[in-house]
N, C-alpha and C positions, 0 to 999 in steps of 0.2 A: 638748325637744317640739316638732313641727310650728308652723306658723304657721297661724292659723284659716283665713287667706285661701288659702293654698295648699292648705290642706286641702279650702275649697269648691273649687277649681279644678279638682282632683283629681274631685270628686265629679260634677264637669260632665262632664270627660271621660269618667270612668266610665259617664256618663249616654248621651251620644255612641256611646258603644261597644256600650251595650244590645242587645239584640235588639228590643225594645219600638220603641226610638229607628230604627232603620234601618227596622224596616215602617214608622214614619210616615213618612219620608224616602223610600220607596219607593211609599206612597199619596202622596204627594205631589208625586212627578213623573208619577205617572197622572193623577193631579187636572190637573195644570200641561200635560199633554198634550191637554186638551179644555178650551179657553178657555169655552165657552159654561156648561159642568157647573161651573165652577171660578164662574164670576159666580154661577151660580144658588147655590150652594152658600155663597157670601160672603153673598148676598141672605140667604139662611137663617138665618146665623150672627147679622148685623146685625139682624134682626126678632127673633130670638129672644134676643137681650142686653137688645131694648128692651122686649121683653115680660117678662123676667126682672127689668126696673130698675122698671118697670110696679107687678107686684105685690110686690117687694121694700119698694117706698113706700107702697103702699097704694092707690095711685092706682087709677081706676077704666079698665079695657081696653078700647078700643072694639073694637068688632065687629067692624069690617074688620079689624085687625090679627089678632086671634084665627085668622078665617076664612083669609086668607093665608098665616099660620105652618102653620095644617094642611095646606093646599093645597100649599105649597111640602114640608111635611114629608114628604107623601106622595110627591112627585116624586123628594127627594131619597134617600130612602130605599128606595126601589123600584130604582134606578141603585146596581149591586154597587161602582162604582167611590167612589161618594160615601157610601154607606156606609161601608164598607173604612175612607175616610180619616179618618171620623165616630171610626169604633170605635177605630182608632189612636194617635188626638189622644185619645180619653178614657181609654183605658191609661194614654198617659204623662201625661196629668194627673193621675191616680190617685198614679202612682208619685210625684209631686213634690208632691200635697198629703199623703203619706204622709209625705212627708223634712220636708216645713214642720211637722208634728206632731209630728217626733220631735226637729225641734231647738226648737220652741216650748215642748217637756218641760221644759227651761232655766227656764222662768220658773215654773212652778207652785210654788204653795207648798207645803212639804212638814208 
């Protein structure tokens, strides 16, 4: 039987060979070619994370944060490069979440 760590490394190699990963890398290269857009997207993602953390903790969300996030979201999603990057990132993230779910099934009681 193969070592579980070797299997995990095989899984990582398989992910890196997948079309979804290659698409994300191509989208990242396009994004990196535009530093201004990359910075704007980073700002959007940071504000988005802060927004989600506040929501999850039950804290009140400042109005200015909501407005900034809406404004940035509109700008980012209107740019095809940024929108494509976010879509590719979400696609790969979904696959990873599904894999984690499969692994977590080990701990379910039957």
